[in-house]
C-alpha positions as CSV (number, residue, x, y, z in Angstrom):
1,M,-7.3,-2.7,-1.5
2,V,-5.0,0.0,-0.1
3,R,-7.7,2.6,-0.6
4,Y,-10.8,0.6,0.3
5,T,-9.8,-1.7,3.1
6,S,-8.3,-1.3,6.5
7,M,-6.0,-4.3,6.0
8,M,-2.4,-3.8,6.9
9,I,-0.1,-3.3,3.9
10,K,1.7,-6.7,4.5
11,E,-1.7,-8.4,4.6
12,I,-2.6,-6.9,1.2
13,A,0.8,-8.0,-0.1
14,Y,0.2,-11.6,0.9
15,E,-3.4,-11.5,-0.4
16,L,-2.0,-10.4,-3.8
17,G,0.5,-13.2,-3.8
18,Y,3.7,-11.4,-2.8
19,D,6.0,-13.6,-0.6
20,D,7.7,-10.5,0.7
21,P,5.7,-7.4,1.5
22,S,8.7,-5.2,0.6
23,Y,8.4,-6.3,-3.1
24,F,4.7,-5.1,-3.1
25,V,5.8,-1.8,-1.5
26,K,8.5,-1.2,-4.1
27,F,6.1,-2.1,-7.0
28,F,3.3,0.1,-5.6
29,K,5.8,3.1,-5.3
30,R,7.1,2.6,-8.8
31,Q,3.5,2.6,-10.2
32,T,2.0,5.4,-8.1
33,G,5.0,7.4,-6.9
34,Y,3.8,6.9,-3.3
35,L,4.4,4.4,-0.5
36,P,1.2,2.5,0.2
37,S,0.9,4.0,3.7
38,D,1.4,7.5,2.3
39,F,-1.2,6.8,-0.4
40,R,-3.7,5.6,2.2
41,E,-3.1,8.7,4.3
42,M,-3.5,11.1,1.4
43,D,-6.7,9.3,0.3
44,N,-8.1,9.6,3.8
45,G,-7.3,13.3,3.9
46,I,-4.7,12.8,6.7
47,T,-1.9,14.7,5.0
48,N,0.7,16.8,6.9
């Protein structure tokens, strides 16, 4: 969803059943090594 939608990260978190988006962000970072927003930017080729 982070990669293929333009939904806000908090919307994705709620859609996946997280009551608090920060838990989703922490889980995503543990699994990928990236914050969801950074992952999305990298995937879109918008890196610094």
